[in-house]
N, C-alpha and C positions, 0 to 999 in steps of 0.2 A: 836921537842918533841910535842906530842899530848896533847890537852887539854881534860882531862877526869873528868867527874862528875858522882858520884854514888849517886843515890837516893835509900835509904835503910831504914831499921829499925834495932834496936838492937837485936830483937828476931827472925828474919827471918834466917833460916838455909841456904837458897840460897844466901842471902846477905853475910853471913859469907864466903861461898865458893868463892863468887866473890871477896871479900877483899883478901882472901888468894891467889887467882889466880893473882890478880894485884900485890900484894906484892911479890909473887914468881918471877915475871918478872920485879921487880923494877920499876913499873909504878906508878908515882905520880898521885894522884887524890884528888879531893875535894869531901867530903861526906856530904850529908844532911840526917838527920834523919827525914823522913817525918811523923813519928808518933808524933813528937813534934813540927813540923814547918809547920803550915797550908799553909803558903805562898809558901813554896818549894813543898809541896804536890800538890798544885794547878798547879804550874809550871810544875811538872812532868806529871800530867794528860794532860795538854795542849800540851806538847811536844810529848807525847807517845800515848795518847788516852787510857792509862791504869791506873788502880788504884792499881795494884799489884806491888810488888817489887821483885827483884831489877830492876831498870831501869838504864842503863849505857849510858851516852852520850860521844861520842868520836868525837871531832871536828865537832859537829852538827849532827853526825850520831847516831841514837837511836838504842840500843839493849835492848830488853825486856827479862828479865829472865836471868838465868845463862846458857848461851850458849857459851861454849868455842870457837867453830868454828867461830861464828859471832863476838865475842869479839876479838879474835885473828886477824880476817880479818880487823876489824875496826882499830886495833892498828898496823897493818902491821907486825904481828908476824907470824913466821912459826912454826907450831906445829908438 
């Protein structure tokens, strides 16, 4: 099983779509609200080079934004 981390905010519509996509595929993930956690926000920036959300980390592989194809590839899902 993959280790999945979602860096997101509660108000971001693309973060919501990412959550729904992961839930739809029964993917367990750890989520950090980077609007309330400065340490995790800095971690996200260091890993991705991005300040925007969502940022998804799958076993060390970074996917920036809600990109079904890249998320599926990282998770080994066929769409």
